[in-house]
C-alpha positions in Angstrom: 122.4 -0.3 122.1 124.7 0.6 119.3 124.0 2.7 116.4 124.8 0.8 113.6 124.8 3.5 110.4 123.9 6.9 109.6 120.7 6.2 108.4 119.9 5.1 112.1 121.5 8.2 113.8 119.8 10.9 111.4 116.0 10.3 113.3 117.6 10.2 117.0 119.9 13.3 116.0 117.7 15.4 114.1 114.3 14.5 115.3 112.4 17.8 113.8 114.3 17.4 110.5 112.7 13.7 110.5 109.5 14.7 111.3 109.2 17.4 108.8 109.8 14.8 106.1 106.5 13.5 106.2 104.7 17.2 106.1 105.7 18.1 102.6 107.7 16.4 99.5 109.9 19.0 99.6 110.9 18.6 103.2 111.7 15.0 102.6 113.7 16.3 99.9 115.8 17.8 102.4 115.7 15.0 104.3 117.4 13.1 101.8 120.0 15.5 101.1 120.9 16.1 104.5 121.2 12.5 105.0 123.8 12.0 101.7 125.7 15.2 103.5 125.8 13.2 107.0 127.4 10.1 105.3 130.4 12.6 103.8 130.9 14.6 107.2 130.9 10.8 108.8 134.2 10.4 106.4 135.7 13.1 107.0 135.5 12.9 110.5 136.7 9.3 110.6 139.8 10.6 108.6 140.3 13.3 111.1 140.1 11.0 114.0 142.4 8.4 112.4 144.7 10.5 111.1 144.9 12.2 115.0 142.4 14.9 115.1 140.8 15.7 118.2 137.3 14.4 118.9 136.3 17.7 119.7 136.1 19.1 116.5 134.2 16.3 115.3 131.5 16.9 117.9 131.7 20.8 116.9 130.6 19.8 113.0 127.3 17.4 114.4 126.3 20.3 116.5 126.4 22.9 113.5 125.2 20.3 111.2 122.3 20.0 114.0 121.1 23.7 113.5 121.6 24.1 110.3 119.5 21.4 109.5 116.7 22.6 112.1 116.9 25.9 110.2 116.7 24.6 106.9 113.2 22.6 108.4 112.0 25.8 110.3 112.3 27.4 107.0 110.8 24.7 105.2 107.5 25.3 107.6 107.7 29.0 107.0 108.0 29.4 103.4 105.5 26.7 102.5 102.2 26.8 105.2 100.2 24.0 106.2 97.0 24.1 104.1 93.6 22.7 105.1 92.8 19.0 103.4 91.1 19.5 100.7 88.3 16.9 101.7 87.9 18.4 105.3 87.2 21.8 103.4 84.3 20.5 101.2 83.0 19.3 104.8 83.1 22.5 106.0 81.2 24.0 103.0 78.7 21.5 103.1 78.3 22.5 106.8 78.0 26.3 106.0 74.9 25.2 103.6 72.9 24.1 105.9 73.0 27.3 108.1 71.4 30.4 107.8 74.1 33.7 107.8 71.8 36.8 108.0 74.8 38.8 108.8 77.3 37.1 106.9 79.3 36.5 109.5 80.7 33.7 107.5 82.3 35.9 104.6 85.5 34.7 104.7 84.7 31.3 103.7 84.1 32.4 100.3 87.2 34.7 99.9 90.1 32.3 101.7 91.0 29.4 100.1 92.3 27.7 103.0 90.2 26.9 105.4 92.3 27.3 108.2 92.0 30.6 107.5 88.5 30.7 107.8 86.5 32.2 110.8 86.3 30.2 113.6 88.3 27.5 112.2 91.8 26.3 113.7 94.1 23.8 112.1 96.9 21.6 113.1 100.2 23.5 112.1 102.0 20.5 111.1 99.2 18.0 109.6 96.7 20.8 108.1 93.7 18.8 110.2 90.8 20.9 111.5 90.8 20.9 115.1 88.4 23.8 116.4 85.0 24.6 115.5 84.3 27.8 117.0 81.0 29.8 116.4 80.6 31.1 119.7 79.7 34.5 117.9 78.1 36.3 121.2 75.7 38.6 120.0 74.9 41.5 122.6 72.2 43.5 121.2 73.6 46.3 123.0 77.6 46.3 121.0 76.6 44.8 118.1 73.7 45.6 116.2 74.6 43.9 112.7 75.9 40.7 113.6 72.9 37.9 114.5 73.0 34.4 115.6 73.6 31.8 113.1 70.4 29.7 112.2 69.5 26.2 110.4 70.5 23.0 110.8 73.8 21.1 111.7 75.2 18.9 108.9 76.7 15.6 109.5 79.4 16.2 107.4 81.4 17.1 110.6 81.7 13.5 110.8 84.4 14.3 107.7 86.8 16.3 110.3 88.1 13.3 112.1 90.3 15.2 114.4 88.1 18.0 115.5 88.3 18.1 119.3 86.6 21.5 120.1 82.9 22.1 119.1 81.5 25.3 120.3 78.1 26.2 118.8 77.3 28.4 121.8 75.0 31.9 121.4 73.2 30.8 118.1 69.8 29.9 117.3 69.2 26.2 116.7 65.4 26.9 116.7 64.5 24.5 118.9 65.6 21.1 117.2 67.2 18.1 119.4 71.0 17.9 119.8 72.4 15.9 116.7 72.5 12.4 117.7 76.0 12.2 115.1 77.7 14.5 117.6 78.2 11.7 119.8 80.6 9.7 117.0 83.3 12.8 116.5 85.2 10.7 119.3 88.2 12.9 119.2 85.9 15.7 121.0 87.5 17.1 124.1 85.3 20.0 124.7 81.7 20.2 123.7 79.9 23.7 124.3 76.2 24.1 123.2 75.4 26.9 125.7 72.3 29.3 124.6 72.0 27.4 121.6 68.5 27.0 121.6 68.5 23.2 121.7 65.5 21.3 123.0 64.3 17.7 123.7 66.1 15.1 125.7 69.8 14.9 125.4 70.4 12.5 122.8 72.4 9.0 124.4 75.0 9.1 122.1 76.8 11.7 123.8 77.7 8.8 126.1 80.4 7.7 123.5 82.6 10.9 124.1 85.0 9.0 126.1 87.9 11.8 125.9 85.3 14.7 126.5 86.8 17.2 129.0 84.5 20.1 129.0 80.4 19.5 128.5 78.6 22.8 128.7 74.6 22.7 127.6 73.6 25.4 129.8 70.7 27.7 129.0 69.0 25.0 126.4 65.5 23.8 127.0 65.6 20.1 127.8 61.9 20.3 128.3 61.8 19.1 132.2 63.6 15.4 131.8 66.6 14.4 134.0 70.2 14.4 133.8 71.3 11.6 131.7 72.8 9.0 133.6 75.5 7.9 130.8 77.3 12.1 131.6 78.1 9.6 135.2 80.2 7.2 132.8 82.3 10.1 131.0 85.0 9.6 133.2 87.4 12.3 132.1 85.2 15.1 132.6 86.6 18.0 134.3 83.9 20.9 133.6 80.1 20.2 133.7 78.1 23.1 133.0 74.3 22.2 133.2 72.6 25.3 134.3 69.3 27.0 133.2 68.6 23.8 130.9 65.1 22.7 132.2 66.6 19.6 133.8 64.2 18.2 136.7 64.0 15.3 139.3 67.0 14.3 141.3 70.5 14.8 140.7 72.0 11.7 139.4 74.1 9.8 142.0 76.5 8.9 138.5 77.5 12.2 138.8 79.8 11.3 141.7 81.7 8.9 139.5 83.2 11.6 137.9 86.2 11.9 140.0 88.3 14.2 137.7 85.6 17.1 137.9 86.8 20.4 139.4 84.1 22.7 138.1 79.8 21.4 138.3 77.4 24.0 137.3 73.7 22.9 138.0 72.2 26.0 138.8 68.8 27.4 137.9 66.8 24.1 136.9 64.1 21.9 138.9 66.1 19.8 140.7 64.7 18.0 144.1 66.0 16.5 147.2 69.3 17.0 148.5 72.9 16.7 147.4 73.9 13.0 146.2 76.0 11.0 148.7 77.8 10.1 145.6 79.5 13.3 145.7 81.6 12.1 148.5 84.0 10.9 145.9 84.2 14.4 144.3 87.6 15.3 145.8 88.9 17.7 142.9 85.7 20.0 143.4 86.6 23.5 143.1 83.1 25.0 142.0 79.8 24.3 143.1 76.8 25.7 141.8 73.4 24.6 142.5 71.6 27.7 143.1 68.0 28.5 142.0 66.5 24.7 142.7 64.0 23.4 145.1 66.9 21.3 146.9 65.7 20.6 150.3 68.2 18.8 153.0 69.1 19.6 156.4 72.5 22.1 155.5 74.7 20.1 157.7 74.4 17.2 156.0 74.9 18.6 152.3 78.1 20.4 154.1 79.6 16.9 155.4 78.5 15.3 151.4 81.0 17.7 150.4 84.3 17.3 152.7 86.2 15.5 150.5 86.8 18.6 148.9 87.8 20.8 151.7 91.0 21.3 150.6 90.1 22.4 146.9 86.5 24.0 146.9 86.8 27.8 146.4 83.3 28.5 145.4 79.8 27.2 147.1 76.6 28.2 145.8 73.4 26.9 147.7 71.5 30.0 147.1 67.9 30.5 146.3 66.9 26.6 147.8 65.1 25.0 150.4 68.2 24.0 152.9 67.1 24.1 156.5 68.9 23.6 159.8 71.9 25.6 161.8 74.8 26.3 159.9 77.8 23.9 160.1 81.5 24.5 161.1 82.9 25.5 157.8 86.7 26.6 159.1 87.9 23.3 157.3 87.2 24.7 153.8 89.9 26.5 154.1 90.3 27.8 150.4 86.7 28.9 150.4 86.4 32.3 148.3 83.0 32.4 147.5 80.1 31.2 149.8 76.6 31.7 148.8 73.9 30.4 151.0 71.4 33.2 150.4 67.6 32.7 150.3 66.9 29.5 152.0 65.6 28.5 155.2 68.6 28.0 157.3 68.3 29.3 160.9 70.3 29.2 164.3 73.4 31.7 165.0 76.6 32.2 162.6 79.2 30.3 164.3 81.9 32.3 164.8 84.6 29.6 163.1 83.4 31.6 159.6 85.7 33.9 161.0 88.6 31.8 160.0 87.8 31.8 156.7 91.2 33.5 155.9 90.5 33.0 151.7 86.8 34.2 151.9 85.9 37.2 149.6 82.5 36.9 149.4 79.8 35.7 152.2 76.1 35.8 151.2 73.5 34.6 154.2 70.6 37.3 152.9 67.3 36.0 153.1 67.4 33.4 155.8 66.0 32.9 159.4 69.4 33.3 161.1 69.4 35.4 164.5 72.1 36.1 167.3 74.3 38.7 167.6 77.3 39.6 165.6 80.6 40.4 167.1 84.1 40.9 166.0 84.9 37.5 166.2 83.0 36.7 163.3 85.6 38.9 161.2 88.7 38.0 162.9 90.4 36.8 159.7 88.6 37.9 156.7 91.0 40.2 155.3 89.8 39.5 152.2 86.5 40.0 152.3 85.3 42.4 149.9 81.6 41.6 149.8 79.4 41.0 153.0 75.5 40.7 152.5 73.6 39.4 155.6 70.2 41.2 154.8 66.8 39.7 155.6 67.9 38.2 158.9 67.8 38.9 162.6 71.0 39.9 163.1 71.8 42.0 166.1 75.2 43.9 165.0 77.4 44.4 168.6 80.5 46.1 167.4 82.4 48.2 169.6 82.3 52.2 168.3 86.1 52.4 167.6 86.4 48.8 166.2 88.6 49.0 162.8 87.4 45.9 160.6 90.6 44.1 159.1 88.9 43.9 155.5 88.2 46.7 153.0 85.0 46.1 151.1 85.0 47.0 147.7 81.7 46.1 146.6 78.7 45.7 148.4 77.6 45.6 152.1 73.8 44.5 153.0 72.5 44.6 156.7 68.8 45.5 156.2 66.2 44.3 158.9 69.4 43.6 160.9 69.2 45.9 164.1 72.3 48.4 163.7 71.5 51.5 165.1 70.3 53.6 166.8 73.5 55.2 166.0 74.8 55.0 162.5 78.1 52.6 163.1 81.6 54.6 162.4 83.1 51.4 161.0 80.8 51.7 157.8 82.4 55.2 157.4 85.7 53.5 157.1 84.6 51.4 153.7 85.3 54.4 151.2 85.2 51.8 148.3 81.9 50.7 148.8 79.8 50.3 146.0 76.7 49.3 147.4 75.2 50.0 151.0 71.7 48.8 151.9 71.0 49.8 155.8 67.0 49.7 155.0 65.0 48.9 157.9 68.1 48.9 160.3 67.0 51.1 163.1 69.1 54.1 162.1 68.4 57.8 163.4 69.8 60.9 163.8 71.4 62.4 160.0 73.1 61.1 157.5 77.0 60.7 157.3 78.0 58.8 154.1 81.7 58.7 152.8 81.9 56.5 150.1 81.9 58.4 146.8 82.4 55.5 144.7 78.6 54.5 145.7 76.4 53.4 142.8 73.3 52.2 145.2 72.5 53.7 148.6 69.0 52.7 150.3 68.9 53.7 154.1 64.6 53.5 153.7 62.4 52.8 156.4 64.3 54.3 159.0 64.3 56.9 161.7 66.5 59.5 159.8 66.0 63.4 160.4 66.7 66.8 159.6 67.8 67.9 156.2 69.8 66.4 153.5 73.2 68.1 153.1 73.4 69.5 149.8 76.8 67.9 148.4 76.0 65.2 146.4 77.6 66.2 143.6 80.9 64.2 144.5 78.8 61.1 144.7 78.5 61.0 140.2 78.3 57.2 140.4 75.4 56.9 141.9 72.7 54.9 140.6 70.3 54.5 142.9 69.1 56.0 145.9 66.4 55.5 148.7 65.9 57.6 151.3 62.3 56.6 151.7 60.0 56.1 154.7 62.1 58.7 157.2 61.6 61.4 159.0 63.8 63.9 156.7 62.5 67.1 156.4 63.8 70.4 154.9 63.8 71.1 150.5 65.2 68.3 148.4 69.0 69.7 147.9 69.4 70.9 144.2 72.2 68.9 144.0 70.7 65.9 143.2 70.3 67.3 140.2 73.9 67.0 139.3 73.9 63.2 139.5 73.8 62.4 135.5 73.9 58.6 135.9 71.2 58.1 138.3 68.3 56.1 137.5 66.2 55.6 140.8 65.4 58.5 143.2 62.9 57.6 145.9 62.6 60.1 148.7 59.0 59.2 149.4 57.2 59.3 152.5 58.9 62.2 154.4 58.5 65.7 155.3 60.1 67.1 152.3 58.8 70.6 151.5 59.0 73.5 148.9 59.1 73.3 144.9 61.1 70.3 143.0 64.7 71.3 142.2 65.9 70.7 138.5 66.7 67.5 137.3 67.0 68.1 133.6 70.7 66.4 133.8 69.5 63.5 135.2 68.9 62.1 131.5 69.2 58.4 132.8 66.2 58.4 135.6 63.9 56.0 135.1 62.3 56.0 138.7 61.1 59.3 140.5 59.1 58.8 143.7 58.4 61.3 145.7 55.0 60.3 147.2 53.6 61.3 150.5 55.4 64.9 150.9 54.5 68.1 151.3 56.1 69.1 148.0 54.4 72.4 146.0 54.2 74.0 143.0 53.3 73.4 139.7 54.6 70.0 138.2 57.7 71.0 135.9 57.8 70.7 131.9 60.7 69.4 132.2 60.0 66.0 133.8 58.5 65.0 130.3 61.5 67.1 128.1 64.3 66.0 129.9 64.0 62.5 131.4 63.0 60.3 128.2 63.9 56.9 130.0 61.4 57.6 132.8 59.3 54.4 133.6 57.8 55.1 137.2 56.4 58.8 138.3 55.0 59.0 141.5 53.8 62.2 143.2 51.0 61.2 145.1 50.0 63.0 148.4 51.8 66.2 148.0 50.5 70.0 147.7 51.3 70.1 143.4 48.9 72.6 141.7 48.2 74.0 138.2 47.6 71.8 135.4 49.2 68.6 134.3 51.8 69.7 131.7 51.3 68.2 128.2 54.9 67.6 128.0 54.1 64.0 129.9 52.7 62.5 127.0 56.4 62.6 125.8 57.3 60.2 128.9 57.2 57.0 125.6 58.2 54.3 128.4 56.2 55.1 131.2 54.5 52.7 133.1 53.3 54.0 136.1 51.9 57.9 136.5 50.9 58.5 139.8 49.6 62.3 140.5 46.6 61.6 143.0 45.6 63.1 146.1 47.0 66.8 145.0 45.2 70.2 143.7 45.9 69.8 140.0 43.2 71.3 137.8 42.1 71.7 134.3 41.8 69.1 132.1 43.0 65.5 131.1 45.3 66.0 128.1 44.6 64.8 124.7 47.9 63.5 123.8 47.7 59.9 125.7 48.3 58.2 122.4 51.7 59.3 122.5 52.8 57.0 125.4 53.8 54.0 123.8 54.5 52.0 126.7 50.9 52.0 127.9 50.2 50.8 124.2 52.9 48.3 123.8 54.8 45.8 125.6 57.9 47.7 126.6 59.8 47.2 129.7 63.0 48.9 131.0 63.0 48.8 134.9 65.6 48.6 137.1 66.0 45.4 138.9 65.3 44.5 142.7 63.4 47.7 142.4 60.2 47.3 145.2 57.4 49.6 145.0 54.3 50.3 146.7 51.8 51.0 144.6 48.1 51.4 145.0 46.1 48.3 143.2 42.4 47.9 143.6 42.4 50.0 146.3 45.2 48.5 148.3 48.4 49.9 148.9 50.6 47.1 147.4 54.4 45.9 147.3 55.8 45.3 143.9 59.0 43.5 143.0 59.4 41.3 140.3 56.0 41.8 138.9 56.2 45.6 138.9 57.7 44.8 135.1 54.2 44.0 134.2 52.3 47.0 135.5 50.7 49.6 133.5 48.7 52.2 135.7 47.4 55.6 135.6 46.1 57.4 139.2 44.9 61.1 139.1 42.0 60.7 141.7 41.7 63.4 144.4 42.2 66.4 142.5 40.4 69.2 141.1 40.5 68.1 137.0 37.4 69.0 134.8 36.0 69.1 131.5 35.6 65.3 129.3 37.7 62.3 129.2 39.4 62.4 126.0 38.7 59.9 123.2 42.7 59.0 123.2 43.2 57.4 126.6 41.3 54.1 124.7 44.5 53.9 122.9 46.5 52.7 126.0 45.7 49.3 125.0 48.1 47.8 127.8 46.7 49.6 130.6 45.8 47.4 133.4 44.7 50.2 136.0 43.1 53.6 135.6 41.8 55.4 138.7 40.0 59.2 137.8 37.6 59.3 140.7 36.7 62.2 142.8 37.5 64.9 140.3 35.2 67.2 138.1 35.0 65.2 135.1 32.1 65.8 133.1 30.6 64.4 129.5 30.3 61.3 128.2 32.8 58.2 128.2 34.4 57.5 125.4 32.7 55.0 122.8 35.9 52.8 122.4 36.8 52.3 126.4 36.3 48.7 125.6 40.0 48.8 123.4 41.6 48.9 126.6 41.2 44.6 127.0 44.2 44.5 129.7 42.1 46.6 132.0 42.1 45.0 135.9 40.9 47.9 137.7 38.8 50.7 136.6 37.4 53.8 139.2 35.7 56.7 137.7 33.3 57.4 140.7 32.3 60.8 142.4 32.7 62.6 139.3 29.8 64.1 137.0 30.2 62.0 133.9 26.8 61.7 131.9 25.4 59.8 129.1 25.4 55.9 128.9 28.0 53.4 129.7 29.5 52.4 126.0 28.3 49.1 125.0 32.2 48.6 124.4 32.6 47.8 128.5 30.9 44.3 127.9 34.7 43.9 126.0 37.0 44.3 129.2 36.6 40.6 130.4 39.4 40.9 132.9 38.1 43.9 134.8 37.8 42.6 138.6 37.4 46.2 140.3 35.0 48.6 138.8 33.1 51.7 140.6 31.2 53.8 138.6 29.3 55.2 141.3 28.0 58.9 142.4 28.3 60.3 138.5 25.3 61.3 136.4 25.1 58.0 134.3 22.0 56.9 132.7 20.2 53.9 130.5 21.2 50.4 130.3 24.4 48.9 131.9 25.7 46.9 129.2 25.5 43.1 129.3 28.6 41.3 130.4 30.0 38.8 132.5 31.7 40.9 134.5 29.8 44.2 134.5 26.7 41.9 136.0 29.0 40.3 138.6 29.8 43.6 140.3 28.1 44.7 143.6 25.1 47.3 143.1 27.1 49.8 145.3 29.4 50.3 142.4 26.7 52.0 140.0 24.7 53.6 143.1 24.0 57.6 142.7 23.4 57.3 139.1 19.2 58.2 139.0 18.9 57.3 135.1 21.1 54.0 135.5 19.3 50.9 135.0 19.8 47.3 134.4 21.3 44.3 136.6 23.0 44.3 138.8 21.2 47.9 139.9 17.9 47.1 138.9 15.9 44.0 137.1 15.8 45.0 134.1 15.9 48.3 131.6 12.7 49.5 129.1 13.8 50.9 125.8 13.3 54.8 127.3 15.4 54.1 130.2 12.8 53.6 133.0 13.3 50.7 134.9 11.7 47.6 133.6 10.0 46.5 136.9 7.2 49.5 136.0 6.9 49.1 132.4 5.9 45.4 133.3 3.6 46.9 135.8 2.0 48.6 133.8 1.7 45.7 130.7 0.2 43.5 134.2 -2.2 46.3 133.9 -3.4 46.3 130.4 -3.3 42.4 131.0 -6.2 43.0 133.3 -8.3 45.6 131.5 -8.4 43.3 128.7 -10.1 40.1 130.5 -10.2 40.5 134.6 -11.3 44.1 134.4 -14.0 43.6 131.7 -15.7 40.6 134.0 -15.5 42.7 136.7 -17.5 45.7 134.9 -20.0 43.5 133.7 -20.9 41.9 137.0 -20.7 45.4 138.8 -23.4 46.6 136.1 -26.1 43.4 136.5 -25.8 43.7 140.3 -25.8 47.5 140.4 -28.8 47.7 137.9 -31.0 44.9 139.5 -30.2 46.6 143.0 -31.1 49.7 142.3 -33.8 49.8 139.0 -35.3 46.4 139.7 -36.0 47.8 143.5 -37.5 51.1 141.6 -39.4 48.8 139.6 -41.0 46.6 141.5 -41.5 48.7 145.0 -43.8 51.8 143.8 -43.1 53.6 147.3 -40.0 53.5 146.6 -40.3 54.9 143.0 -42.1 57.8 144.5 -39.8 58.5 147.4 -36.8 58.4 145.2 -37.7 60.2 142.6 -39.4 62.8 144.9 -35.7 63.2 146.9 -34.3 64.1 143.4 -36.9 67.0 142.6 -36.5 68.3 146.3 -32.0 67.9 145.6 -32.7 69.8 142.4 -34.8 72.7 144.2 -32.1 73.1 146.9 -29.1 72.9 144.2 -30.7 75.7 142.2 -32.0 77.4 145.6 -28.2 77.7 146.5 -26.6 77.9 143.4 -28.5 81.4 143.1 -27.6 82.7 146.1 -24.1 81.8 145.7 -24.1 83.6 142.1 -25.6 86.8 143.8 -23.1 87.1 146.1 -20.1 86.6 144.1 -21.6 89.3 141.3 -21.7 91.7 144.7 -18.1 91.2 145.9 -17.2 91.6 142.1 -19.1 95.1 141.7 -17.4 96.2 145.0 -13.8 95.2 144.1 -14.4 97.1 140.4 -15.7 100.3 142.3 -12.3 100.3 144.9 -10.0 99.8 142.2 -11.6 102.7 140.0 -11.3 104.7 143.2 -7.8 104.2 143.6 -6.8 104.8 140.0 -8.8 108.4 140.3 -6.4 109.0 143.1 -4.0 108.4 141.1 -4.7 110.1 137.9 -5.9 113.3 139.9 -2.5 114.8 141.1 -0.9 113.6 137.8 -3.4 115.9 136.0 -3.2 118.8 138.2 0.4 118.9 137.7 -0.1 118.5 134.1 -2.6 121.2 133.8 0.0 123.6 135.7 2.9 122.8 133.3 0.8 123.8 130.5 -0.8 126.8 132.1 3.0 128.0 132.3 4.0 126.6 129.0 1.4 129.5 127.9 2.3 132.2 130.2 5.9 131.6 128.6 4.6 132.0 125.4 2.7 135.3 126.0 5.8 136.7 128.0 7.9 135.9 124.6 5.4 137.6 122.5 5.2 140.9 124.5 9.0 141.0 124.6 8.5 141.0 120.5 6.3 143.3 120.6 8.6 145.7 122.7 11.2 145.0 120.3 9.8 145.6 117.6 8.3 149.0 119.0 11.6 150.3 119.8 13.2 149.4 116.6 
C-alpha cells in the first residue's frame, strides 16, 4: 500500500520515537518537532532529486535522521525516568498497612517516593505500572538473625494493580489464614508463589479464574487434608505446579492430566492414595515428576507405562517413600532420565540390565526395597555420568571382577549396605577417590580397612568382620563428619590421629576390642555423638569431654573398664540427651551439678539426621532412629557409686529414663523426685537407699518401668495409679516397706495393716465373745467343783485332806532343798576364801622381804654416816 504522506511514514520509519511520544509530554513534543523537520527534509530531498541529485544521498539523510531520532528518544527516557503511578503507590501503601514488619524489611517504602524503587517491587520501564510484587524474604536463622518473616493480613488493595503478573509471598507468616479469594481477580497473574507462608484451609475456587497462570506454588502450607481442587486442571497455561508438603489427601485428581503444557509437577510429602492417574498419559512435555512420601500403591510397571508419553522429555522421576510394588520394568526408553528415585517402596525381583543403557543417568536410588539378584558390569555399561548410587537395603549380590574399571567417577554417594559385597574389599571402590559418602555396613567385608577417598564426609562400614588395628593416618580426612566402624573385630588402641578431625560430628567405634586409654579429642569441638561402648577401654573418664565438646548430645561409654570418679566437667554438657556410663568400675558419688544439664531440663535438640543408635530402654536394647530426638536417658548402673542421690537430679524435668541400679548408693530419695514428670523408666534397685518413698512419686504418671527392689526402704508405698500397678517383685527386698502391691495395707507406725487389723480383731473378741466365754466358764467351773463339794460330804473331806497332805509334802521338800542349797553355798565360800589366801600369801611374803631389805639399806646408810662423822 503506498504511503501518501509524511505523517503516515513517520510511525513506520521511526516506531521507537512514535512509541516514546505516548510515554510523556516531553517525548510527544520531540515527536511533533521531528515531524516538522521531516517535512523540510522531504522537500529538500525532492528538489535535490528533481535537480539531478542521486537517490543515494537522500537515503543517507533518512538513515541519519532515524539514528538521531532514536538517540533523542533514548535521551528522553534516560533523562526523565518512568515513575510508578500515584494510584498504584497508594494501593501499595495500604497493602503495607495490613502487614506487621517486625524487622523493618520494608524501610524503603518510606524513604523512596518512587514505588518502583521499593524493595520487592518491579515496574514496567515504559508504562510505570507495577508488574512484580516479591516478598519471598527467605529467612534463615543460621544466616540472618535480624530479619523475620512478615505477618498480618493481605489487603485487597492489590486489586488496584491491574498489570500485576508476578506475586510471591513465600516464606512469610500469615498465621493460618486462608488464601484471600480476591487473588483470583488478579487476571494478569502469570506466577503465583505462596510457598511456606502459613496458609491453611481449603484452596479458594476463585484461583480457577487465573487463566494466564504459568506457575502455581502452594507448597509447605496446611490445607487440612482436603483434596487437590479439580479446577486446577482447567488452568491450561500451567507449566509449573508445586503442591508438595501441603497436607493434601485423597487420590490425585485425573484433571491434572489436562495440563498438557506442564513440565514440572511436584506433589511430594502429602497423603495421596491410589496410583498415578491414567490422565497423566497426556503429559507429554513433563520433565520433572515428584510424588515422593505419599501412600501411593500401584504396580510400578503400570505407573511407568502411564508416563510413556514423556519418555523423550522426562529427566527427574521421584516415586520414593510410597507403596509401589511389582518388578521393575524396562526403563531404557526414558533416554533423558537423569535422576531416578525409587527408594523405600515394595519393589521386588531383579534389576533389569537395561538400566545400564540410561546414558544420561546421574543418580540412581533403589535403596530400601526387596530387590535381589546379581549385579554385574552390564548394569553399569553406559552409565558414564553416574554420580550417586544407592542400592542399600536390598538383597543384591555384587559380582564384579576384581580388575573392573567402572565407566563412572562417583562424586557424591555410594551405598551398598546389606548387600553381599565381600568378603574382600572391592578394588573398584578404591578408584572412586571423589566420594563424599560411603555406606558398606553389613556387607560381609573382612580384613583390614583400605580407604582412599580424602573428600569423605560420611563413612559407615559397621556390622562387618573387619579386624586388626586402625591405621593412624586419619589427619588426611579433614572433611569427615561421621565415622561408624562399630560391630567389627577391630583391636588395639584408638588412633590418636582421629583427634585431628575438626569437623567430625559422629564417632562410633562401639562393639569392638579396642583397649587402652582414650586419645584426646579436644580439637573435635563439633562432636555430637561419641559411642565407644562395649570395648576394653580403661583409665579415667577424661575431663576434656565436658570442657571441649560443648555440642555433645550422646555419650555412650558403657561396658568398658573405666575407673575413677565421674568428672564434674560432664555437667558442662548443656545439650546432652543420652549419658550412658554403665557397666564400668566408676566410683565416688554422683555429681551435684546435674541442674546444669539444660537439655534434660528443656526441649532442645541437635542430633544428626539418619542416625541409628542402640540404647538400653526399659531393660531391653533397642535401636533408635527418628525417635532418638525425643530420647532423654541417664544410665550409670553396675558401677561402684556411693553416697546419696543429689537433690538436683530432680531438676531434669525432661528425663525419660534413669538407671542407677547395682551401686552402693545410700541415704534417702530426694523429696522432689516427682518433678521429673516425663519419667517412663526408673531403676534404683540393688543399692542401700533408706527412708520412705517420697509421696511425689505418685506424680510420675508416665512411669511404665519401676524397680526399687533390694534396698532399705521403709514405710508406705505412696498411693498412685502407676505405683500400685507394678509387680510386687519390684519392691521386694525392702523389709520395712509395706502397702499395695507388696502388702494389703500399712499402719501409721509402718507395721503391716494385716497385723494391726488382727490386734483390733482380738480387741473385739475381748469386748464381746471373750466376756461371754468367761462368764460361762466361771459358772460351769463353779458348779462342777464347788457344787460337788457342797453336796457330797465324803468328797469334801477327801478334797481338804488332799490339800493338807499336799501342803505338808511341799513344806518338807522346800526345807530339804533349802538346807542343801545353804550347805553348797557355805562350801563354795570356803573354797573361794582358800583360793584367795593362796594368792595373797606369796604377795605378802614378797612385800615383807621388800620391807626388810629397805630397813637393812637404812641401817647400812646410818652406819656409813657415822663412819664418815668419826673420820672427820
